[in-house]
N, C-alpha and C positions, 0 to 999 in steps of 0.2 A: 402431277407436275406437268409441266409445259416441256415441249421439245426441246428448248434450249437448255434447260436445265437438266434432263434426262441426258442428253449428248455431253454436257459437261461433266456429269456423275460418271458416264461410261469411259469417258476419255481419262479421267483422272483414276478411277477405281479398277477399271478392266483394262485399259490400253496402256496403262504407264505413262499417261501423260501425252501421247500419241493424239494427233487429231482423228475423228471419227470418219472412216471411208464413205464416200457418198451413197453407196449402196447400202450400208450398214444405217446410216442416217436415215434412207429411204425406209428401210424395213420398220424401223421405230416410228417413223411418221404413219406409216400404215399400219401398225400393230395399235397406235392410239386411236385411229379412225374405225377400229375394229373390221379392218380387213387384213387378217393374218395370212401367212405365207399358206399357199394351198396344198404344197406337197409333202409335207412332213410336219410333225407336232414338235413346235419348238419354242422353248421359253427363253425369251430375249432377256440378257442378264444386265442389271445396275451395278451389282458387285460381285465380288469374287468369294464371297462368305459361303457359298455350296460347296466351294472346293476344300473347306477346312474339313470336310467329313472323308476322311480317308487320305488328304495330302497336307494336313495341317502341320504347324509347328511341333505340335507333341507327338503326332505320328513319326515324325522325323528323328525323334529322340529314342525310339524303339530300338532293342537291341538287335543285332544281327542282320540278316538281309532284308528283314522288313524295312527297319530305319534306312538301310541304306537304298533301297527301293525308292522310298519316300523321298529321301534327300535327291536322289538322280531325277525324279519327276520336278521336284521345285527348281532344280538348275534347268531342266528343260522350261519350265514355265517362266524364267527369265526373258526369254525370246518371243513369248507367246502372249495374245490378247484375247483371253476368252470372250466371248460375246453371247453364246447360247449353250442351253442344256437339250438334249432330244429326248424321246420318250423311252429309250433304252438304256438311260442313264450315262449315256455319253455326251461329250462336250464338245462345240466348235470353237476354233480360235483363228484368229488373223496370226500371220507370222510377221512380227515386229522388225525383222532384219533383212528378210529376202523378198525377191519378186518387185513389184511395182509399188512405191509406197501409196499411190493413190487408189490402187486395186489389188491389195496384196494378196498373196496365196492363203489358202485356209486348211487348217489342220483338224483332223477328227480324231479326239482321244476316247477310246470306247470304255465299257464299264469295267473290262478286264486290265485297263491300262496300257492297252496297244495304240500306237501313234500310226497314222497314216496321212497322206496328202489327199483331200478330198476335192480340191479344185484349184486351178490358177487364179481364180477369181471367186468372189461370193456368191456370183450368178451360176458359174460352172458347178461351183460346190453344192449349191442348193438342188440343182438338177441330179447330181451324182447322188446325193441322198434319196433324193425322190424315188430315183431308179430302184432302189432298194425295196420300196413297197410298191413298185411298178405305177407309181403316181407321176411319172416324169412328164407326161404330156399335159397333165393339169398344171406341173410346176412351170414347164415352159410357156404356157399360156398366160399364168398370173404374172410372171416375170416380165414378158413381153409386153402385157397391159400397161405394166406400171414402170416401163421404161429401164429394167435392169437387165443388162447385157449378161448373156450367158456364155459369151465367147471370153478365152482367156487374153489377157494383154499382149500385145505384140512382143514377139520373142521369148515368151514366157510358157514354159510347159512344166507340169509336175513330173516328168519322167527326169527331167534335168536337174531338180532340187535334191538336197542331200537326204540321205536315208536316215529318216526320224528315229525309227528302231535300232539302228547302229548308233546314232548319238546318246540314247538312253542307254544303252547296254555299256557303252563307253563310260559314263557317268556313274552307271551302277558299280562296275567294277572297280572304278577309282574310289567310290566311297566304302566300298566293303574292303578294301585294300589289297586288291588283286589286280596285276597289270592287264590290261586289255590285250588280248591276242587277235592281232588285224592281219589276216594273210595279205601278204605284199607279192605282188608278181616279181620274177626275177629282174626283169627291167622295171626299174623304178619309175614312178610316174612321172618324175620332171624329166627324165630323159624321154619317155615317151611322149609327153607335150612337144619336146623340141623336134622330134621326128614325124610329128603328125601329117599325115597325108589323107585328104579327103577321100581318094580312092583306093585305100587301104587299111580294110577295117582293123587289122592286127595294130596299128597304130593308134586306135582310138581307146582301146583299153588303157586306163590310168590317165587318159586326157580330161580337160574339164568338159563336163557335160553339156554345158552351154555351148562349146565349140562344136561338138558331134551332134547335137541337137538341131545345129544350124544346117549341118550338111545333111542330115536325114529329113530335113522338111524339103530340100531339093531332090531327094530320092523318091520319097514314099509317095504312093497314090494318094489323091486328093481327100479322099475318104478317110485316109488314115494319119493326115496332118494333125487332127485333134486327137490322136490316141498313140502318142509317141510313146506310152508307157508300154506299148506291145513291142516295141523296137529297143529300148534303151533303160536301163537302170543305172543310178548313181549310188555311190558308198557315202558314209556320213560326212567325208570332206567335200562332196560335190564331184568327185572324179567317177569316171565310166568304170563300172565293176561288170556288166553284162550287156552284150548286145546281142538281139536276136535278129537274124537278116532273114528274110523271105524272098522268095525269087520274084523279081518286078522287071519290066523293061530296063530299068535305070541300074539295078544290081545285077542283070543277066551275066555280066562279064567279070564280075568281082571274083579274084582268087584269094584264097585264106589257107595259107599251109600246103599251098598246092592243091587244095580241093576246090571244085567250081561246081556251081549249079547244073544239074543233069547228070553227072557223073553216075555211073554204076557202082554199085556195092563193089563188085569185083574190081572196078577201075581204081576206086578209092582204096581199097585194101593193096593194090599192087604198087599204087602211088606212096601212099602214105606208112605202109607196113601194119603190123599188128596193133589193134586199138587196146586203149587201156581197160575200157570195158564196151560191151555191146548188148543190144538186144535184136529183136526180130525186125524191127524197122529203123535202128538207129547205131551208130557206133560213136564211141567217145575217146578224144587223144588228149592226156593231161601232161605230155610232155613233148617239145618245151612249152612253157606258159607262154600265153595263156590257154586255157583249156578250150577245145574245139570239139563241139557236139553237132554228130550230123544226122539230119532226119530225112528217110528216104519215103517215096510215095510212088507206086507204080514202078518200083527198081531204081529210082533215080534221085538224086538229092533235090530237097524242094526247099530245106531250111538249115541254116548254119547259126550257131549259137556260139559266141565267144565269152570267156567267164574269165576273170581275172585269177580265181583260184578254183580247185575242183571242188564239186558239191560232196 
C-alpha cells in the first residue's frame, strides 16, 4: 500500500476518523522506507484487530469483574486512537480529546492493562519509551535527523493531564455496579478554584491543573520545566490532587499551614503541633485538609507535599 492509502486506513480504523498527526504520518513514511524508529521495537497499526485479543466484544460479556474490566477499557478506548504496539505487549495511543489536536499527547497501555501518559507529543513519548531500554540517545538522534520534535506543545504537560488510571477505575466501578469512592477535600474544588492564588499553594489543591502548571513554569528551575510531573499530579477530572514543592529561590518564601522551608523539626512541631504521622526524616499533618507532608534534610524542611486526601 502507498502512504495515502495507509494514512486513510489509520485515520478510519485507528483514530476514529481524526486526521493522522504529521509526526505519526512521518513515522509511517519512514517505516515504508525501511527506516524504522531507532529507540524501541514498535509495530505501527493499520487496524485495531490486535486489541480484540483481551479487549474484544466477547470478552466484555464475561461475568463479574472480568467483564466489567473489559467494558471499562472499551469505554476508555472511545477517547484513544491506538497507533502502535510495543515489544512487551503494550500499546501506544494518541488521546483524541485532550492536548494539541495537531500534536496530541500519547498514552501507553501496558500488558497488565495499566494506563499512563507517555508524553505530551509523539516525539516526547518516543524518547520516554526509549529511556526504558536506555536507548534514549539513539531515539533523540533519529527523531532529530527526521525533523520530529521531542518538545511538548506550548502550554501542554502530562503532569496537568487527567489521571487515566483514575478514569479507568471510575468506569470499572460503574460497570460492576459499585459507586466509585473519590476522596474529596473539605474545601470543594470549585471553591478552591475561586480563591486560587499563585503564591498560596494551599489554594492549588482542587484547582484546574493547567492553571497550576502555568504558575509552576514560572517558579521551577529551567531544567525542571519539562519535568512538571515531579511537581504536580492531577485527578481523573484534571484537578490538582498532589503538589510536591522543593526549595528553590522562587519558592523559598512560600508558607503552607504556617510551615516554611528551612524550619527545624522542633520549630515545625512547636508551630503546627503533634503530627498525624511521623518518621525519622518527615512529619505529616492530615487535618485540616489538604494533607501536608514535610521532609527534612540536615534538620531543616527541604520539601513540602500537599495532598487532596491522606495516603
